A tleap script that builds the chain and sets N, CA, C and O, in Angstrom:
source leaprc.protein.ff14SB
mol = sequence {
  NMET THR SER ALA THR THR GLU LEU GLU ALA
  ALA THR PHE ARG LYS LEU LEU GLU HIE LEU
  ASP ASN ASN LYS ASP VAL GLN ASN ILE ASP
  LEU MET ILE LEU ALA GLY PHE CYS ARG ASN
  CYS LEU GLY LYS TRP TYR LEU ALA ALA ALA
  GLU GLU ARG ASP MET ASP VAL SER ASP ASP
  GLN ALA ARG GLU ALA ILE TYR GLY MET PRO
  TYR SER GLU TRP LYS ALA ASN HIE GLN PRO
  PRO ALA THR GLU GLU GLN LEU LYS ALA PHE
  ALA GLN ARG GLN CLYS
}
set mol.1.N position { -7.876 -15.917 18.197 }
set mol.1.CA position { -7.954 -16.993 17.155 }
set mol.1.C position { -9.354 -18.104 17.425 }
set mol.1.O position { -9.838 -18.467 18.497 }
set mol.2.N position { -9.756 -18.458 16.018 }
set mol.2.CA position { -10.890 -18.653 15.413 }
set mol.2.C position { -10.986 -20.596 16.667 }
set mol.2.O position { -9.951 -21.216 16.912 }
set mol.3.N position { -12.115 -20.983 17.078 }
set mol.3.CA position { -12.145 -21.800 17.610 }
set mol.3.C position { -11.587 -23.035 16.459 }
set mol.3.O position { -10.642 -23.727 16.838 }
set mol.4.N position { -12.174 -23.299 15.066 }
set mol.4.CA position { -11.977 -23.639 13.962 }
set mol.4.C position { -10.156 -24.077 14.173 }
set mol.4.O position { -9.662 -25.200 14.274 }
set mol.5.N position { -9.532 -22.836 14.186 }
set mol.5.CA position { -8.069 -22.615 14.229 }
set mol.5.C position { -7.519 -23.538 15.392 }
set mol.5.O position { -6.626 -24.386 15.403 }
set mol.6.N position { -8.440 -23.029 16.437 }
set mol.6.CA position { -7.815 -24.393 18.122 }
set mol.6.C position { -7.805 -25.598 17.411 }
set mol.6.O position { -6.850 -26.357 17.245 }
set mol.7.N position { -9.181 -25.726 16.927 }
set mol.7.CA position { -9.777 -27.252 16.494 }
set mol.7.C position { -8.784 -28.323 15.510 }
set mol.7.O position { -8.727 -29.550 15.594 }
set mol.8.N position { -8.090 -27.479 14.629 }
set mol.8.CA position { -6.979 -27.917 13.662 }
set mol.8.C position { -5.985 -28.041 14.553 }
set mol.8.O position { -5.734 -29.228 14.761 }
set mol.9.N position { -5.352 -27.336 15.131 }
set mol.9.CA position { -4.100 -26.928 15.857 }
set mol.9.C position { -4.059 -28.798 17.014 }
set mol.9.O position { -3.353 -29.796 17.157 }
set mol.10.N position { -5.614 -28.069 17.631 }
set mol.10.CA position { -5.539 -29.611 18.130 }
set mol.10.C position { -5.274 -31.409 17.541 }
set mol.10.O position { -4.532 -32.362 17.782 }
set mol.11.N position { -6.166 -31.128 16.850 }
set mol.11.CA position { -6.272 -32.152 15.682 }
set mol.11.C position { -4.901 -32.270 15.158 }
set mol.11.O position { -4.892 -33.414 14.704 }
set mol.12.N position { -3.817 -31.797 14.968 }
set mol.12.CA position { -2.828 -31.608 14.510 }
set mol.12.C position { -1.029 -32.673 15.601 }
set mol.12.O position { -0.041 -33.386 15.427 }
set mol.13.N position { -2.098 -31.712 16.929 }
set mol.13.CA position { -1.150 -32.066 17.927 }
set mol.13.C position { -1.377 -33.621 18.447 }
set mol.13.O position { -0.492 -34.261 19.014 }
set mol.14.N position { -2.845 -34.182 18.134 }
set mol.14.CA position { -3.067 -35.418 18.216 }
set mol.14.C position { -2.511 -36.152 17.311 }
set mol.14.O position { -1.959 -37.157 17.760 }
set mol.15.N position { -2.442 -35.937 15.714 }
set mol.15.CA position { -1.966 -36.580 14.938 }
set mol.15.C position { -0.482 -36.847 15.323 }
set mol.15.O position { -0.126 -38.023 15.397 }
set mol.16.N position { 0.780 -35.449 15.677 }
set mol.16.CA position { 2.038 -35.202 16.087 }
set mol.16.C position { 2.095 -36.855 17.142 }
set mol.16.O position { 3.090 -37.580 17.157 }
set mol.17.N position { 1.135 -37.073 17.728 }
set mol.17.CA position { 1.338 -37.771 19.463 }
set mol.17.C position { 1.185 -39.395 18.960 }
set mol.17.O position { 1.851 -40.327 19.412 }
set mol.18.N position { 0.045 -39.500 17.818 }
set mol.18.CA position { -0.323 -40.961 17.366 }
set mol.18.C position { 0.768 -40.900 16.225 }
set mol.18.O position { 0.708 -41.964 15.609 }
set mol.19.N position { 1.585 -40.205 15.785 }
set mol.19.CA position { 2.835 -40.597 14.777 }
set mol.19.C position { 4.029 -41.115 15.932 }
set mol.19.O position { 4.490 -42.250 15.812 }
set mol.20.N position { 4.465 -40.277 16.974 }
set mol.20.CA position { 5.246 -40.328 17.725 }
set mol.20.C position { 4.884 -41.964 18.278 }
set mol.20.O position { 5.771 -42.816 18.232 }
set mol.21.N position { 3.755 -42.232 18.702 }
set mol.21.CA position { 3.430 -43.217 19.574 }
set mol.21.C position { 3.650 -45.018 18.527 }
set mol.21.O position { 3.833 -46.222 18.708 }
set mol.22.N position { 3.456 -43.988 17.453 }
set mol.22.CA position { 3.935 -45.349 16.062 }
set mol.22.C position { 5.008 -45.535 15.815 }
set mol.22.O position { 5.316 -46.453 15.055 }
set mol.23.N position { 6.031 -44.630 16.445 }
set mol.23.CA position { 7.107 -45.213 15.751 }
set mol.23.C position { 8.414 -44.683 16.962 }
set mol.23.O position { 9.368 -43.910 16.872 }
set mol.24.N position { 7.887 -45.512 18.022 }
set mol.24.CA position { 8.638 -45.520 19.302 }
set mol.24.C position { 10.362 -46.106 19.243 }
set mol.24.O position { 11.218 -45.962 20.117 }
set mol.25.N position { 10.507 -46.878 17.743 }
set mol.25.CA position { 11.420 -46.777 17.799 }
set mol.25.C position { 12.489 -45.337 18.047 }
set mol.25.O position { 13.554 -45.452 18.652 }
set mol.26.N position { 12.157 -44.421 17.655 }
set mol.26.CA position { 12.871 -43.086 17.522 }
set mol.26.C position { 12.769 -42.667 18.650 }
set mol.26.O position { 11.709 -42.171 19.032 }
set mol.27.N position { 14.000 -42.783 19.557 }
set mol.27.CA position { 14.382 -42.541 20.444 }
set mol.27.C position { 13.953 -40.704 20.788 }
set mol.27.O position { 13.520 -39.911 19.953 }
set mol.28.N position { 14.266 -40.401 22.367 }
set mol.28.CA position { 14.025 -39.322 22.320 }
set mol.28.C position { 15.559 -38.215 21.875 }
set mol.28.O position { 15.679 -37.175 21.228 }
set mol.29.N position { 16.427 -39.023 22.542 }
set mol.29.CA position { 17.557 -38.188 22.212 }
set mol.29.C position { 17.836 -38.007 20.586 }
set mol.29.O position { 18.276 -36.981 20.066 }
set mol.30.N position { 17.477 -39.252 19.894 }
set mol.30.CA position { 17.548 -38.778 18.327 }
set mol.30.C position { 16.917 -37.635 17.932 }
set mol.30.O position { 17.584 -36.844 17.264 }
set mol.31.N position { 15.665 -37.338 18.219 }
set mol.31.CA position { 14.515 -36.043 17.908 }
set mol.31.C position { 15.269 -35.031 18.527 }
set mol.31.O position { 15.063 -33.943 17.989 }
set mol.32.N position { 16.218 -34.981 19.636 }
set mol.32.CA position { 16.933 -34.049 20.202 }
set mol.32.C position { 17.760 -33.658 18.983 }
set mol.32.O position { 17.721 -32.621 18.322 }
set mol.33.N position { 18.499 -34.721 18.852 }
set mol.33.CA position { 19.929 -34.335 17.711 }
set mol.33.C position { 19.086 -33.403 16.376 }
set mol.33.O position { 19.131 -32.214 16.059 }
set mol.34.N position { 18.529 -34.281 15.963 }
set mol.34.CA position { 17.611 -33.587 14.614 }
set mol.34.C position { 16.939 -32.642 15.145 }
set mol.34.O position { 17.575 -31.596 15.019 }
set mol.35.N position { 15.949 -32.484 15.687 }
set mol.35.CA position { 14.904 -31.323 16.376 }
set mol.35.C position { 15.058 -30.040 17.164 }
set mol.35.O position { 14.627 -28.889 17.112 }
set mol.36.N position { 16.013 -30.890 18.050 }
set mol.36.CA position { 15.977 -29.932 19.238 }
set mol.36.C position { 15.132 -29.991 20.324 }
set mol.36.O position { 15.259 -29.190 21.250 }
set mol.37.N position { 14.008 -31.125 20.318 }
set mol.37.CA position { 12.872 -31.197 21.115 }
set mol.37.C position { 12.683 -32.808 20.857 }
set mol.37.O position { 12.972 -33.593 19.955 }
set mol.38.N position { 12.001 -32.878 22.219 }
set mol.38.CA position { 11.551 -34.406 21.774 }
set mol.38.C position { 10.406 -34.963 23.132 }
set mol.38.O position { 10.070 -34.112 23.955 }
set mol.39.N position { 9.942 -36.211 23.254 }
set mol.39.CA position { 8.877 -36.304 24.208 }
set mol.39.C position { 9.052 -35.030 25.238 }
set mol.39.O position { 8.536 -33.929 25.049 }
set mol.40.N position { 9.868 -35.383 26.355 }
set mol.40.CA position { 9.893 -34.695 27.163 }
set mol.40.C position { 9.990 -33.413 27.035 }
set mol.40.O position { 9.395 -32.739 27.876 }
set mol.41.N position { 10.673 -32.788 26.077 }
set mol.41.CA position { 10.205 -31.152 26.038 }
set mol.41.C position { 8.312 -31.015 25.517 }
set mol.41.O position { 7.733 -29.972 25.820 }
set mol.42.N position { 7.599 -32.025 24.832 }
set mol.42.CA position { 6.836 -32.057 24.441 }
set mol.42.C position { 5.825 -32.128 25.863 }
set mol.42.O position { 4.674 -31.693 25.889 }
set mol.43.N position { 6.434 -32.685 26.858 }
set mol.43.CA position { 5.288 -32.715 28.063 }
set mol.43.C position { 5.706 -31.444 29.084 }
set mol.43.O position { 4.926 -30.825 29.808 }
set mol.44.N position { 6.919 -31.262 28.964 }
set mol.44.CA position { 7.133 -29.401 29.597 }
set mol.44.C position { 6.248 -28.797 29.394 }
set mol.44.O position { 5.510 -28.275 30.229 }
set mol.45.N position { 6.126 -28.745 27.663 }
set mol.45.CA position { 5.227 -27.498 27.075 }
set mol.45.C position { 3.636 -27.497 27.460 }
set mol.45.O position { 2.755 -26.639 27.405 }
set mol.46.N position { 3.682 -28.794 27.853 }
set mol.46.CA position { 2.085 -29.177 28.059 }
set mol.46.C position { 1.891 -29.013 29.768 }
set mol.46.O position { 0.875 -28.469 30.199 }
set mol.47.N position { 2.759 -29.436 30.529 }
set mol.47.CA position { 2.342 -28.866 31.313 }
set mol.47.C position { 2.474 -27.432 31.600 }
set mol.47.O position { 1.543 -26.935 32.233 }
set mol.48.N position { 3.567 -26.577 31.216 }
set mol.48.CA position { 3.106 -25.022 31.138 }
set mol.48.C position { 1.879 -24.372 30.681 }
set mol.48.O position { 1.361 -23.380 31.193 }
set mol.49.N position { 1.581 -24.846 29.948 }
set mol.49.CA position { 0.198 -24.360 28.761 }
set mol.49.C position { -0.581 -24.611 29.966 }
set mol.49.O position { -1.329 -23.731 30.392 }
set mol.50.N position { -0.433 -26.109 30.747 }
set mol.50.CA position { -1.539 -26.201 31.963 }
set mol.50.C position { -1.730 -25.262 32.739 }
set mol.50.O position { -2.847 -24.781 32.924 }
set mol.51.N position { -0.119 -24.647 33.610 }
set mol.51.CA position { -0.083 -23.809 34.487 }
set mol.51.C position { -0.460 -22.313 34.392 }
set mol.51.O position { -0.844 -21.530 35.261 }
set mol.52.N position { -0.178 -22.116 32.744 }
set mol.52.CA position { -0.821 -20.750 32.317 }
set mol.52.C position { -2.416 -20.555 32.347 }
set mol.52.O position { -2.997 -19.473 32.426 }
set mol.53.N position { -2.960 -21.739 32.272 }
set mol.53.CA position { -4.262 -21.683 32.477 }
set mol.53.C position { -5.100 -22.387 33.801 }
set mol.53.O position { -6.266 -22.775 33.864 }
set mol.54.N position { -4.134 -22.388 34.713 }
set mol.54.CA position { -4.294 -22.260 36.012 }
set mol.54.C position { -4.702 -24.116 36.134 }
set mol.54.O position { -5.347 -24.383 37.148 }
set mol.55.N position { -4.520 -24.797 35.615 }
set mol.55.CA position { -5.238 -26.051 35.610 }
set mol.55.C position { -3.933 -26.805 36.196 }
set mol.55.O position { -2.726 -26.761 35.955 }
set mol.56.N position { -4.890 -27.625 37.214 }
set mol.56.CA position { -4.136 -28.531 38.016 }
set mol.56.C position { -3.435 -29.822 37.406 }
set mol.56.O position { -4.016 -30.906 37.455 }
set mol.57.N position { -2.212 -29.693 36.845 }
set mol.57.CA position { -1.995 -30.628 35.866 }
set mol.57.C position { -0.317 -31.242 36.918 }
set mol.57.O position { 0.241 -30.292 37.467 }
set mol.58.N position { 0.236 -32.361 37.106 }
set mol.58.CA position { 1.355 -33.061 37.274 }
set mol.58.C position { 2.183 -33.286 36.039 }
set mol.58.O position { 1.828 -33.604 34.904 }
set mol.59.N position { 3.566 -33.004 36.619 }
set mol.59.CA position { 4.665 -33.605 35.514 }
set mol.59.C position { 4.193 -34.911 35.104 }
set mol.59.O position { 4.139 -35.326 33.947 }
set mol.60.N position { 3.863 -35.509 36.142 }
set mol.60.CA position { 3.861 -37.294 35.206 }
set mol.60.C position { 2.467 -37.339 34.886 }
set mol.60.O position { 1.980 -38.454 34.695 }
set mol.61.N position { 1.596 -36.131 34.777 }
set mol.61.CA position { 0.053 -36.611 33.724 }
set mol.61.C position { 0.449 -35.937 32.753 }
set mol.61.O position { -0.287 -35.960 31.767 }
set mol.62.N position { 1.458 -35.283 32.691 }
set mol.62.CA position { 1.018 -34.104 31.293 }
set mol.62.C position { 2.619 -35.164 30.610 }
set mol.62.O position { 2.628 -35.284 29.385 }
set mol.63.N position { 3.666 -35.753 31.286 }
set mol.63.CA position { 3.988 -37.192 30.389 }
set mol.63.C position { 3.382 -38.367 29.628 }
set mol.63.O position { 3.454 -38.879 28.511 }
set mol.64.N position { 2.547 -38.593 31.155 }
set mol.64.CA position { 1.568 -39.551 29.960 }
set mol.64.C position { 0.604 -38.922 29.490 }
set mol.64.O position { -0.306 -39.751 29.497 }
set mol.65.N position { 0.206 -37.966 29.076 }
set mol.65.CA position { -0.383 -37.543 27.977 }
set mol.65.C position { 0.236 -37.347 26.885 }
set mol.65.O position { -0.366 -37.216 25.819 }
set mol.66.N position { 1.375 -37.303 26.980 }
set mol.66.CA position { 2.028 -37.392 25.626 }
set mol.66.C position { 2.626 -38.703 25.355 }
set mol.66.O position { 2.940 -38.965 24.194 }
set mol.67.N position { 2.784 -39.402 26.121 }
set mol.67.CA position { 3.214 -40.868 25.821 }
set mol.67.C position { 2.381 -42.238 25.861 }
set mol.67.O position { 2.656 -43.428 25.708 }
set mol.68.N position { 1.108 -41.414 26.170 }
set mol.68.CA position { -0.220 -42.423 26.130 }
set mol.68.C position { -0.030 -43.644 27.214 }
set mol.68.O position { -0.946 -44.466 27.251 }
set mol.69.N position { 1.203 -43.849 28.191 }
set mol.69.CA position { 1.494 -44.368 29.125 }
set mol.69.C position { 2.202 -43.740 30.501 }
set mol.69.O position { 2.855 -42.710 30.333 }
set mol.70.N position { 2.117 -44.293 31.860 }
set mol.70.CA position { 3.092 -43.560 32.908 }
set mol.70.C position { 4.746 -43.728 31.804 }
set mol.70.O position { 5.057 -44.695 31.108 }
set mol.71.N position { 5.425 -42.590 31.980 }
set mol.71.CA position { 7.083 -42.277 31.552 }
set mol.71.C position { 7.662 -43.841 32.030 }
set mol.71.O position { 8.268 -44.713 31.409 }
set mol.72.N position { 7.160 -43.742 33.461 }
set mol.72.CA position { 8.513 -44.932 33.491 }
set mol.72.C position { 8.201 -46.100 33.180 }
set mol.72.O position { 9.029 -46.953 33.500 }
set mol.73.N position { 7.103 -46.515 32.557 }
set mol.73.CA position { 6.785 -48.111 31.565 }
set mol.73.C position { 6.941 -47.852 30.395 }
set mol.73.O position { 7.153 -48.811 29.653 }
set mol.74.N position { 6.887 -46.169 29.669 }
set mol.74.CA position { 7.389 -46.505 28.387 }
set mol.74.C position { 9.165 -46.072 28.299 }
set mol.74.O position { 9.803 -46.081 27.247 }
set mol.75.N position { 9.712 -45.724 29.608 }
set mol.75.CA position { 10.994 -46.015 28.993 }
set mol.75.C position { 11.791 -47.200 29.525 }
set mol.75.O position { 12.980 -47.387 29.268 }
set mol.76.N position { 10.948 -48.068 30.373 }
set mol.76.CA position { 11.443 -49.266 31.164 }
set mol.76.C position { 11.019 -50.187 29.034 }
set mol.76.O position { 11.886 -50.765 28.378 }
set mol.77.N position { 9.910 -50.032 28.684 }
set mol.77.CA position { 9.436 -50.816 27.483 }
set mol.77.C position { 10.306 -50.146 26.274 }
set mol.77.O position { 10.349 -50.835 25.255 }
set mol.78.N position { 10.960 -48.982 26.240 }
set mol.78.CA position { 10.941 -48.639 24.507 }
set mol.78.C position { 12.220 -47.683 24.743 }
set mol.78.O position { 12.494 -46.830 23.899 }
set mol.79.N position { 12.898 -47.824 25.762 }
set mol.79.CA position { 14.280 -46.515 25.430 }
set mol.79.C position { 15.304 -47.300 26.277 }
set mol.79.O position { 15.466 -47.480 27.484 }
set mol.80.N position { 16.106 -47.805 24.824 }
set mol.80.CA position { 17.275 -48.402 25.260 }
set mol.80.C position { 18.517 -47.314 25.852 }
set mol.80.O position { 18.535 -46.126 25.528 }
set mol.81.N position { 19.276 -47.785 26.535 }
set mol.81.CA position { 20.576 -46.694 26.971 }
set mol.81.C position { 21.545 -45.980 25.683 }
set mol.81.O position { 22.282 -46.714 25.024 }
set mol.82.N position { 21.486 -44.861 25.471 }
set mol.82.CA position { 21.886 -43.786 24.535 }
set mol.82.C position { 23.264 -44.558 24.357 }
set mol.82.O position { 24.077 -45.025 25.155 }
set mol.83.N position { 23.149 -44.470 22.397 }
set mol.83.CA position { 24.574 -44.768 22.220 }
set mol.83.C position { 25.495 -44.109 22.190 }
set mol.83.O position { 25.108 -42.957 21.994 }
set mol.84.N position { 27.347 -44.184 22.334 }
set mol.84.CA position { 28.090 -43.523 22.385 }
set mol.84.C position { 27.788 -42.611 21.058 }
set mol.84.O position { 27.982 -41.402 21.181 }
set mol.85.N position { 27.424 -43.004 20.062 }
set mol.85.CA position { 27.498 -42.266 18.698 }
set mol.85.C position { 26.365 -41.207 19.228 }
set mol.85.O position { 26.428 -39.979 19.172 }
set mol.86.N position { 25.598 -41.800 19.616 }
set mol.86.CA position { 23.943 -40.649 20.042 }
set mol.86.C position { 24.810 -39.296 20.965 }
set mol.86.O position { 24.931 -38.078 20.828 }
set mol.87.N position { 25.368 -40.521 22.097 }
set mol.87.CA position { 25.513 -38.998 22.549 }
set mol.87.C position { 26.595 -38.174 22.682 }
set mol.87.O position { 26.641 -37.385 23.625 }
set mol.88.N position { 27.758 -38.265 21.612 }
set mol.88.CA position { 28.103 -37.202 21.176 }
set mol.88.C position { 27.807 -36.548 19.952 }
set mol.88.O position { 28.515 -35.580 19.673 }
set mol.89.N position { 26.664 -36.963 18.950 }
set mol.89.CA position { 25.869 -36.387 18.334 }
set mol.89.C position { 25.098 -35.006 19.091 }
set mol.89.O position { 24.915 -33.866 18.665 }
set mol.90.N position { 24.724 -35.689 20.464 }
set mol.90.CA position { 23.903 -34.563 20.895 }
set mol.90.C position { 24.897 -33.698 21.713 }
set mol.90.O position { 24.450 -32.720 22.312 }
set mol.91.N position { 26.102 -33.970 21.771 }
set mol.91.CA position { 27.265 -32.793 22.840 }
set mol.91.C position { 27.479 -31.969 21.488 }
set mol.91.O position { 27.482 -30.775 21.790 }
set mol.92.N position { 27.661 -32.146 20.102 }
set mol.92.CA position { 27.895 -31.300 19.382 }
set mol.92.C position { 26.341 -30.530 19.184 }
set mol.92.O position { 26.302 -29.300 19.183 }
set mol.93.N position { 25.696 -30.942 19.100 }
set mol.93.CA position { 24.326 -29.931 19.069 }
set mol.93.C position { 24.221 -29.157 20.121 }
set mol.93.O position { 23.643 -28.079 19.986 }
set mol.94.N position { 24.784 -29.559 21.460 }
set mol.94.CA position { 24.501 -28.168 22.095 }
set mol.94.C position { 25.698 -27.031 22.100 }
set mol.94.O position { 25.587 -25.921 22.622 }
set mol.95.N position { 26.649 -27.436 21.541 }
set mol.95.CA position { 27.505 -26.296 21.504 }
set mol.95.C position { 27.088 -25.396 20.852 }
set mol.95.O position { 27.739 -24.357 20.744 }
savepdb mol mol.pdb
quit
């Protein structure tokens, strides 16, 4: 992989995070239903990438890198409880 490719991938990832940040109304459960991943998944992938590179990153730090704030703050301000409809759709996707 060239440094130019890495630079493009990093810019694309930053744009994805910016897009998610600008669309806080899109809930994680909606992302899971439609795409099979959510902001929490991105945080887990971020953490796994850090661990693969022997970098000292905590779960909280990884989530904050994705959410742009501590997860507890994001959850309190932007994540209402899932609706019955969302829970049913999520359960269907899991089958």
